[in-house]
C-alpha positions in Angstrom: 113.9 122.2 105.6 110.3 121.4 105.0 110.0 124.2 102.6 112.6 122.9 100.2 111.0 119.6 100.3 107.8 121.1 99.1 109.7 123.0 96.3 111.2 119.6 95.2 107.8 118.4 95.2 106.6 121.2 93.3 108.9 120.7 90.5 108.0 116.9 90.2 104.1 117.7 90.7 104.3 120.2 87.9 105.7 117.7 85.5 101.9 116.4 85.4 100.6 119.6 84.2 99.7 119.9 80.4 97.6 121.9 78.1 94.8 119.3 77.6 91.7 119.9 79.3 88.8 117.3 80.4 85.9 117.6 82.8 86.1 115.1 85.7 84.0 114.7 88.7 84.8 113.3 92.2 83.4 109.7 92.8 80.1 110.1 94.7 81.2 107.0 96.8 84.2 108.8 98.0 82.3 111.7 99.2 79.6 109.6 100.9 81.9 107.4 102.9 83.8 110.5 104.3 81.4 112.6 105.9 83.9 113.9 108.5 86.3 115.0 105.9 83.9 115.9 103.2 85.0 119.6 103.5 88.7 118.8 102.8 87.7 116.2 100.1 85.6 119.0 98.2 88.4 121.6 98.5 90.9 118.9 97.2 88.7 118.2 94.3 88.3 122.0 93.6 92.0 122.4 93.5 92.4 119.5 91.0 89.6 120.6 88.8 91.2 123.9 88.6 94.6 122.3 87.7 92.8 120.1 85.1 90.7 122.8 83.4 93.4 125.8 83.5 96.8 124.0 83.9 95.6 120.8 81.8 96.5 118.3 84.7 96.7 114.8 82.9 96.8 111.8 85.5 95.4 110.1 88.4 95.5 111.1 92.0 94.7 109.1 95.1 95.1 110.5 98.7 94.7 108.9 101.9 94.7 110.0 105.7 94.7 107.9 108.7 95.0 104.6 106.6 91.7 105.6 104.9 91.4 106.8 101.2 89.6 110.1 101.2 90.1 111.1 97.6 90.8 109.7 94.2 90.1 110.7 90.7 91.3 110.5 87.1 91.9 113.6 84.8 92.8 113.4 81.2 93.4 110.8 78.5 95.2 107.6 78.3 95.6 108.2 74.7 95.7 111.9 73.6 94.9 111.0 69.8 92.0 108.6 70.4 90.7 110.6 73.5 90.7 107.7 75.5 89.9 108.8 78.9 91.8 107.8 81.8 90.0 105.8 84.6 91.0 105.0 88.1 92.3 101.4 87.1 94.8 102.9 84.4 98.2 101.8 84.7 101.2 104.0 84.6 105.2 103.8 84.4 106.3 104.2 88.0 109.8 105.3 86.7 112.0 105.6 89.8 109.3 104.7 92.3 110.3 101.3 91.2 113.6 101.5 93.4 111.5 101.1 96.5 110.2 97.7 95.2 113.8 96.7 94.4 115.1 97.8 97.8 112.1 95.7 99.4 113.1 92.6 97.6 116.7 93.0 99.1 115.4 93.5 102.5 113.3 90.3 102.2 116.4 88.4 101.2 118.3 90.0 104.1 115.4 89.1 106.8 115.6 85.4 105.3 119.2 85.3 106.0 120.3 84.9 102.3 122.3 88.2 102.1 123.7 91.0 104.3 123.8 94.6 103.4 127.5 94.7 104.1 128.1 91.9 101.5 130.4 92.8 98.5 129.2 92.3 95.0 132.2 89.8 94.5 129.9 87.3 96.7 127.5 87.0 93.9 129.8 88.0 90.9 133.1 86.8 91.5 134.4 88.3 88.3 132.9 91.7 89.0 135.8 94.0 88.4 134.8 96.9 91.0 136.2 96.1 94.5 134.8 97.1 97.8 131.3 97.9 96.9 128.6 96.8 99.1 124.7 96.3 99.0 124.1 99.3 101.3 126.3 101.3 98.9 124.1 100.3 96.0 120.9 101.0 98.0 122.2 104.5 99.2 123.5 105.7 95.9 127.2 105.6 97.4 129.0 102.9 95.0 130.6 105.5 92.7 129.8 103.3 89.7 129.2 104.9 86.4 125.7 105.7 85.1 124.6 102.7 82.7 122.5 105.1 80.7 125.7 107.2 79.7 128.1 104.4 78.8 125.3 102.4 77.0 125.3 105.1 74.3 129.0 104.2 73.6 128.9 100.2 74.0 125.5 99.3 73.1 125.7 99.2 69.1 122.3 98.2 68.1 119.9 100.9 69.5 116.9 98.9 67.9 117.4 96.2 70.3 116.0 96.3 74.0 119.1 96.0 76.6 118.5 93.8 79.6 120.2 94.0 83.2 122.5 91.1 82.0 123.6 93.2 79.3 124.4 96.1 81.8 126.5 93.7 83.8 128.4 92.4 80.7 129.3 96.0 79.7 130.5 96.8 83.2 132.6 93.6 83.2 134.1 93.7 79.6 134.6 97.4 79.3 135.2 98.5 83.0 134.1 102.2 82.7 135.8 104.2 85.4 134.3 105.0 88.7 132.9 108.2 89.4 134.4 108.3 92.8 135.9 105.9 95.3 133.1 103.7 96.8 131.4 105.2 99.9 133.2 108.6 99.6 130.1 110.6 98.9 126.3 110.4 97.4 125.4 110.6 93.8 122.0 109.3 92.4 122.9 106.3 90.3 120.5 104.0 88.6 123.3 101.3 87.6 123.1 100.3 91.5 119.6 99.5 91.2 120.1 97.4 88.1 122.6 95.5 89.9 120.7 94.9 93.1 118.0 93.4 90.7 120.7 91.1 89.5 121.5 90.1 93.1 118.0 89.5 93.9 117.7 86.8 90.8 121.1 85.3 91.6 120.1 84.7 95.3 116.3 83.7 94.7 116.8 81.7 91.7 113.9 83.8 90.2 113.9 86.2 87.4 113.3 89.8 88.9 109.7 90.2 87.5 109.0 86.7 88.9 110.2 87.6 92.5 108.1 90.6 92.5 105.1 89.0 91.3 105.2 86.1 93.6 106.6 87.7 96.7 105.1 91.3 96.7 102.4 92.0 94.1 100.2 89.0 94.5 100.4 88.8 98.5 99.4 92.3 98.5 96.6 92.0 96.1 98.4 94.3 93.5 96.5 92.8 90.6 97.4 95.5 88.1 101.0 95.9 88.8 103.5 94.3 86.7 107.0 94.9 85.3 107.5 96.0 81.7 108.2 93.8 79.0 107.2 94.2 75.2 104.8 91.2 75.3 102.8 91.9 78.5 102.2 95.5 77.4 99.8 94.1 74.7 97.6 92.7 77.3 97.0 95.4 79.7 93.3 96.3 79.9 93.8 100.0 81.0 97.0 100.8 79.2 98.3 104.4 78.9 100.7 106.1 76.5 103.4 108.5 77.7 103.7 111.9 76.0 106.4 114.6 75.9 105.6 118.1 76.7 105.0 118.7 72.9 102.1 116.3 72.9 104.3 113.9 70.6 104.4 110.1 71.9 107.4 109.3 74.0 108.4 106.1 72.5 110.2 103.1 74.4 113.9 102.7 73.5 116.7 100.3 73.9 117.0 101.4 77.6 113.5 100.5 78.6 114.2 96.8 78.8 116.4 97.4 81.9 114.5 97.1 85.2 115.1 97.5 88.8 115.7 101.3 88.7 112.5 101.6 86.7 110.2 99.4 84.8 107.0 99.0 87.2 103.7 99.8 85.9 100.9 100.1 88.5 97.8 102.1 89.6 97.0 104.4 92.3 94.9 101.9 94.0 97.6 99.3 93.9 100.0 101.6 95.4 97.6 102.5 98.3 97.6 98.5 98.9 101.6 98.9 98.9 101.4 101.9 101.2 99.3 100.1 103.8 101.3 96.8 103.8 104.3 98.9 104.8 102.8 99.6 108.0 102.6 95.9 108.8 105.1 93.1 108.9 103.5 91.2 105.8 106.9 91.5 104.1 109.6 92.4 106.2 110.3 93.4 110.0 109.4 96.9 111.0 113.1 97.1 112.3 114.3 96.3 108.9 112.0 98.9 107.3 113.0 101.6 109.8 116.6 101.1 108.3 115.3 101.6 104.9 114.1 104.9 106.4 117.3 106.0 108.0 119.1 108.9 106.3 122.3 107.3 105.1 123.2 109.9 102.6 122.6 113.6 102.3 121.5 115.0 99.1 122.5 118.7 99.0 120.9 119.3 95.6 117.5 118.5 96.8 117.9 119.1 100.6 117.0 115.5 101.5 118.5 112.2 102.7 118.3 108.8 100.9 117.8 105.6 102.5 117.1 102.2 101.0 115.1 103.3 98.1 113.4 106.3 99.6 114.1 110.1 100.0 113.8 111.5 103.8 112.7 114.5 105.1 112.2 115.6 108.8 109.6 118.3 109.1 109.7 121.3 111.3 107.4 119.5 113.8 110.0 116.4 113.8 107.5 114.3 111.8 109.2 112.1 109.3 108.2 112.0 105.3 109.5 109.4 103.2 108.7 109.6 99.4 110.1 109.2 95.9 109.5 110.6 92.5 110.1 109.5 88.9 110.4 110.5 85.2 110.7 108.2 82.2 109.5 108.3 78.7 106.5 110.7 79.1 105.7 109.3 82.5 106.0 111.3 85.9 105.1 109.9 89.4 105.2 111.0 93.0 104.7 108.9 95.9 104.6 110.7 99.4 104.1 109.0 103.0 103.8 111.0 106.0 104.4 108.3 108.6 103.0 109.6 112.0 99.3 110.1 110.7 99.4 107.7 107.8 99.0 110.6 105.0 99.7 109.3 101.5 99.6 111.0 98.4 100.3 109.1 94.9 100.2 111.2 91.7 100.5 109.2 88.3 100.7 111.1 85.2 101.4 110.0 81.5 102.4 113.5 80.0 105.2 115.8 81.0 105.9 119.4 80.9 107.6 121.8 83.4 104.9 124.4 84.4 104.6 125.4 88.0 101.9 125.3 90.6 101.9 126.2 94.3 101.7 122.8 96.3 101.8 124.4 99.7 98.1 125.3 99.5 97.5 121.6 98.8 99.3 120.4 101.7 97.5 122.9 103.8 94.1 121.6 102.8 95.0 118.2 104.1 96.1 119.5 107.3 93.3 122.1 107.8 90.9 120.0 109.7 93.2 119.0 112.5 94.5 122.6 112.9 90.9 124.2 112.4 92.4 126.3 109.5 90.2 127.5 106.9 91.5 127.0 103.3 89.9 127.3 100.1 90.5 125.3 96.9 91.2 128.5 95.2 92.2 129.4 91.6 
């Protein structure tokens, strides 16, 4: 099973490879503070240097093991036209990695006794026309709801105006597009469910979605460079990046970009490390609740993995559990991997997309070479 997982990572990881090249060197402080793993750090850096120079890797990387950062670096440009270099504090659209934050907010409200995973949507929206759909089915992509990105093309007439989550709800209620399947019959990845979850968070908490996450998650965890997209706050970001298509053209935002919960969070690799570390504590929710999020509720045959609450889940050959998610939206691609038993974390954030390929098995082999006593080179 693990080989299928790495193949999936490979396809998402390769979305970060471009034809632009830039030189970049690893931070001396990272090397100095990690003498025990210095050999591994050098090999990781060698690999990414090769990807940068030969495959044009354009993005930021942070890798941790045992709860400590062993490697972080920035490669390429925040703005291709102006040749503005990325730095480690550059912000990127997380795309679907946003879903784990939406799920966390729901779990926080659950732990506070304000909702149950078995609640149907009519508890929060009495006029909602689809019956017998629960919060758990939204979290695990088992609702059968139609994909809003598809029906919005038909119902949203002014494509120059941003849609909101309320607009998605209004279209569901007024137009009532048909279900894809009977609720809970099967799994099908679906963004609409996470848009509705964001609406539930607002309904239950009395706060706007962005305000809830800022007050209850971002600020308490010290995620100072993490925020939710809107047209105004993008103008104030200190280390803003632009998203690019594989042909080097800007990937402009469109009318769907105003919808959040399924996407919409911008963050940095260092803020995402803070998020990773918080998940080993009970600062946000009880560990028993988090373990439910890491429980396989739905099997995804296409990608050979399971889905929990905002997380994809794989069990490796050695029975260790890996939870992860990837994302792709308007020129941004992202990958966030957590191996739970040894607190290994990989976060890769990119702002240019193409679908070239590279073998990631060697990369994971480098990370594991120390504990297994295996020699592994950074290679070409």
